[in-house]
VOMIMAR-593656 format. One record per residue (C-alpha): residue in one letter; x, z, y. Coordinates in steps of 0.5 Angstrom, whole numbers, padded with zeros to 4 digits, always signed. Last residue first. Example, Ala and Ser with C-alpha at 12.3 -4.5 7.8 and 13.67 -1.06 7.14 Angstrom:
! VOMIMAR-593656
S+0027+0014-0002/A+0025+0016-0009/
//
This chain:
! VOMIMAR-593656
L+0028-0011-0006/A+0036-0012-0006/E+0036-0007-0013/D+0033-0013-0017/Y+0026-0014-0018/G+0023-0019-0023/G+0027-0018-0029/S+0022-0014-0033/L+0026-0008-0034/L+0027-0005-0041/D+0035-0006-0040/G+0037+0002-0040/K+0042+0004-0035/P+0038+0007-0030/A+0033+0011-0035/T+0028+0015-0031/K+0029+0013-0024/R+0030+0005-0026/L+0024+0006-0031/L+0020+0009-0026/L+0022+0003-0021/D+0021-0002-0026/R+0014+0001-0028/T+0012+0001-0021/L+0014-0006-0020/T+0010-0008-0026/S+0004-0005-0023/L+0004-0008-0016/E+0005-0015-0020/S-0001-0013-0024/L-0005-0011-0018/V-0003-0018-0015/A-0005-0022-0021/G-0012-0018-0021/M-0013-0020-0013/D-0012-0027-0015/K-0009-0030-0008/G-0012-0035-0004/G-0009-0034+0002/D-0015-0030+0005/Y-0014-0025-0001/L-0006-0025+0001/Q-0007-0024+0008/E-0013-0018+0007/L-0008-0015+0002/L-0002-0015+0007/L-0007-0012+0013/L-0009-0007+0008/A-0002-0005+0007/A-0001-0005+0014/P-0007-0001+0016/V-0005+0004+0010/D+0002+0006+0012/R+0003+0011+0007/N+0011+0010+0007/L+0011+0009+0000/L+0004+0004+0000/H+0007+0000+0006/E+0014-0001+0002/M+0010-0002-0004/L+0006-0008-0001/Q+0013-0011+0002/A+0015-0011-0005/T+0009-0015-0007/Q+0010-0019-0002/L+0018-0020-0004/N+0016-0021-0011/G+0011-0026-0011/A+0004-0026-0009/L+0001-0029-0015/G-0005-0034-0015/L-0003-0037-0021/V-0003-0044-0018/E+0000-0041-0011/L+0006-0038-0015/M+0007-0045-0018/
//
């Protein structure tokens, strides 16, 4: 289903976020290139990245709140 929607998926989105947090621009661009070449919708990928960013910010500011999207857990 991820392929049909053009989504990267939680693991690849978390990996992209990790590259960004580590300021590893070449690795982030390489992953984006792989996602693009794999037919992923870049708008959907950025939306997934935005959702992960939102969840991370909410976890920091309201750790006991239940406002998270549900797509990511502590393991990621």
